[in-house]
PyMOL CGO cylinders between C-alpha atoms (Angstrom):
from pymol import cmd
from pymol.cgo import CYLINDER

trace = [
    CYLINDER, -27.63, 1.63, -24.67, -27.32, 3.46, -27.94, 0.3, 1, 1, 1, 1, 1, 1,
    CYLINDER, -27.32, 3.46, -27.94, -29.37, 3.01, -31.04, 0.3, 1, 1, 1, 1, 1, 1,
    CYLINDER, -29.37, 3.01, -31.04, -26.50, 1.70, -33.12, 0.3, 1, 1, 1, 1, 1, 1,
    CYLINDER, -26.50, 1.70, -33.12, -23.35, -0.30, -32.53, 0.3, 1, 1, 1, 1, 1, 1,
    CYLINDER, -23.35, -0.30, -32.53, -20.96, 2.65, -32.73, 0.3, 1, 1, 1, 1, 1, 1,
    CYLINDER, -20.96, 2.65, -32.73, -22.90, 4.60, -30.11, 0.3, 1, 1, 1, 1, 1, 1,
    CYLINDER, -22.90, 4.60, -30.11, -23.10, 1.55, -27.84, 0.3, 1, 1, 1, 1, 1, 1,
    CYLINDER, -23.10, 1.55, -27.84, -19.34, 1.01, -28.12, 0.3, 1, 1, 1, 1, 1, 1,
    CYLINDER, -19.34, 1.01, -28.12, -18.72, 4.69, -27.34, 0.3, 1, 1, 1, 1, 1, 1,
    CYLINDER, -18.72, 4.69, -27.34, -20.95, 4.51, -24.25, 0.3, 1, 1, 1, 1, 1, 1,
    CYLINDER, -20.95, 4.51, -24.25, -19.21, 1.34, -23.04, 0.3, 1, 1, 1, 1, 1, 1,
    CYLINDER, -19.21, 1.34, -23.04, -15.80, 2.97, -23.54, 0.3, 1, 1, 1, 1, 1, 1,
    CYLINDER, -15.80, 2.97, -23.54, -16.90, 6.09, -21.66, 0.3, 1, 1, 1, 1, 1, 1,
    CYLINDER, -16.90, 6.09, -21.66, -18.22, 3.97, -18.79, 0.3, 1, 1, 1, 1, 1, 1,
    CYLINDER, -18.22, 3.97, -18.79, -14.95, 2.02, -18.69, 0.3, 1, 1, 1, 1, 1, 1,
    CYLINDER, -14.95, 2.02, -18.69, -12.94, 5.25, -18.54, 0.3, 1, 1, 1, 1, 1, 1,
    CYLINDER, -12.94, 5.25, -18.54, -15.17, 6.62, -15.76, 0.3, 1, 1, 1, 1, 1, 1,
    CYLINDER, -15.17, 6.62, -15.76, -14.78, 3.45, -13.73, 0.3, 1, 1, 1, 1, 1, 1,
    CYLINDER, -14.78, 3.45, -13.73, -11.00, 3.40, -14.26, 0.3, 1, 1, 1, 1, 1, 1,
    CYLINDER, -11.00, 3.40, -14.26, -10.77, 7.02, -13.07, 0.3, 1, 1, 1, 1, 1, 1,
    CYLINDER, -10.77, 7.02, -13.07, -12.86, 6.26, -9.99, 0.3, 1, 1, 1, 1, 1, 1,
    CYLINDER, -12.86, 6.26, -9.99, -10.71, 3.22, -9.16, 0.3, 1, 1, 1, 1, 1, 1,
    CYLINDER, -10.71, 3.22, -9.16, -7.56, 5.35, -9.49, 0.3, 1, 1, 1, 1, 1, 1,
    CYLINDER, -7.56, 5.35, -9.49, -9.05, 7.94, -7.13, 0.3, 1, 1, 1, 1, 1, 1,
    CYLINDER, -9.05, 7.94, -7.13, -9.95, 5.25, -4.58, 0.3, 1, 1, 1, 1, 1, 1,
    CYLINDER, -9.95, 5.25, -4.58, -6.47, 3.73, -4.76, 0.3, 1, 1, 1, 1, 1, 1,
    CYLINDER, -6.47, 3.73, -4.76, -4.86, 7.15, -4.27, 0.3, 1, 1, 1, 1, 1, 1,
    CYLINDER, -4.86, 7.15, -4.27, -7.14, 7.87, -1.31, 0.3, 1, 1, 1, 1, 1, 1,
    CYLINDER, -7.14, 7.87, -1.31, -6.31, 4.48, 0.22, 0.3, 1, 1, 1, 1, 1, 1,
    CYLINDER, -6.31, 4.48, 0.22, -2.58, 5.21, -0.13, 0.3, 1, 1, 1, 1, 1, 1,
    CYLINDER, -2.58, 5.21, -0.13, -2.96, 8.56, 1.62, 0.3, 1, 1, 1, 1, 1, 1,
    CYLINDER, -2.96, 8.56, 1.62, -5.00, 7.03, 4.42, 0.3, 1, 1, 1, 1, 1, 1,
    CYLINDER, -5.00, 7.03, 4.42, -2.53, 4.16, 4.80, 0.3, 1, 1, 1, 1, 1, 1,
    CYLINDER, -2.53, 4.16, 4.80, 0.31, 6.69, 5.05, 0.3, 1, 1, 1, 1, 1, 1,
    CYLINDER, 0.31, 6.69, 5.05, -1.55, 8.63, 7.73, 0.3, 1, 1, 1, 1, 1, 1,
    CYLINDER, -1.55, 8.63, 7.73, -2.28, 5.41, 9.62, 0.3, 1, 1, 1, 1, 1, 1,
    CYLINDER, -2.28, 5.41, 9.62, 1.39, 4.47, 9.38, 0.3, 1, 1, 1, 1, 1, 1,
    CYLINDER, 1.39, 4.47, 9.38, 2.40, 7.80, 10.88, 0.3, 1, 1, 1, 1, 1, 1,
    CYLINDER, 2.40, 7.80, 10.88, -0.10, 7.40, 13.72, 0.3, 1, 1, 1, 1, 1, 1,
    CYLINDER, -0.10, 7.40, 13.72, 1.15, 3.88, 14.44, 0.3, 1, 1, 1, 1, 1, 1,
    CYLINDER, 1.15, 3.88, 14.44, 4.76, 5.10, 14.45, 0.3, 1, 1, 1, 1, 1, 1,
    CYLINDER, 4.76, 5.10, 14.45, 3.90, 7.86, 16.91, 0.3, 1, 1, 1, 1, 1, 1,
    CYLINDER, 3.90, 7.86, 16.91, 2.03, 5.38, 19.09, 0.3, 1, 1, 1, 1, 1, 1,
    CYLINDER, 2.03, 5.38, 19.09, 5.04, 3.06, 19.02, 0.3, 1, 1, 1, 1, 1, 1,
    CYLINDER, 5.04, 3.06, 19.02, 7.35, 5.88, 20.07, 0.3, 1, 1, 1, 1, 1, 1,
    CYLINDER, 7.35, 5.88, 20.07, 5.03, 6.83, 22.92, 0.3, 1, 1, 1, 1, 1, 1,
    CYLINDER, 5.03, 6.83, 22.92, 4.89, 3.21, 24.07, 0.3, 1, 1, 1, 1, 1, 1,
    CYLINDER, 4.89, 3.21, 24.07, 8.68, 2.92, 23.91, 0.3, 1, 1, 1, 1, 1, 1,
    CYLINDER, 8.68, 2.92, 23.91, 9.00, 6.14, 25.89, 0.3, 1, 1, 1, 1, 1, 1,
    CYLINDER, 9.00, 6.14, 25.89, 6.66, 4.85, 28.57, 0.3, 1, 1, 1, 1, 1, 1,
    CYLINDER, 6.66, 4.85, 28.57, 8.62, 1.62, 28.72, 0.3, 1, 1, 1, 1, 1, 1,
    CYLINDER, 8.62, 1.62, 28.72, 11.90, 3.51, 29.23, 0.3, 1, 1, 1, 1, 1, 1,
    CYLINDER, 11.90, 3.51, 29.23, 10.36, 5.73, 31.91, 0.3, 1, 1, 1, 1, 1, 1,
    CYLINDER, 10.36, 5.73, 31.91, 8.96, 2.63, 33.63, 0.3, 1, 1, 1, 1, 1, 1,
    CYLINDER, 8.96, 2.63, 33.63, 12.34, 0.90, 33.61, 0.3, 1, 1, 1, 1, 1, 1,
    CYLINDER, 12.34, 0.90, 33.61, 14.06, 4.00, 35.02, 0.3, 1, 1, 1, 1, 1, 1,
    CYLINDER, 14.06, 4.00, 35.02, 11.40, 4.37, 37.72, 0.3, 1, 1, 1, 1, 1, 1,
    CYLINDER, 11.40, 4.37, 37.72, 11.69, 0.70, 38.63, 0.3, 1, 1, 1, 1, 1, 1,
    CYLINDER, 11.69, 0.70, 38.63, 15.48, 0.99, 39.02, 0.3, 1, 1, 1, 1, 1, 1,
    CYLINDER, 15.48, 0.99, 39.02, 15.12, 4.04, 41.25, 0.3, 1, 1, 1, 1, 1, 1,
    CYLINDER, 15.12, 4.04, 41.25, 12.59, 2.27, 43.46, 0.3, 1, 1, 1, 1, 1, 1,
    CYLINDER, 12.59, 2.27, 43.46, 14.87, -0.78, 43.80, 0.3, 1, 1, 1, 1, 1, 1,
    CYLINDER, 14.87, -0.78, 43.80, 17.81, 1.33, 45.05, 0.3, 1, 1, 1, 1, 1, 1,
]
cmd.load_cgo(trace, "trace")
């Protein structure tokens, strides 16, 4: 810490600002990663639905 109160307060404020910036960066990164995960899950869901439709069509053809 600083040698006087004003310097100590300035250092604490700077540390608080640094931590706030880092938290903002982490939150932004988490949002981006969550968006990418959402896209991947949506694509996986579409693939699964497509396989289900193909399976139903194949099952109907086999039954005929």
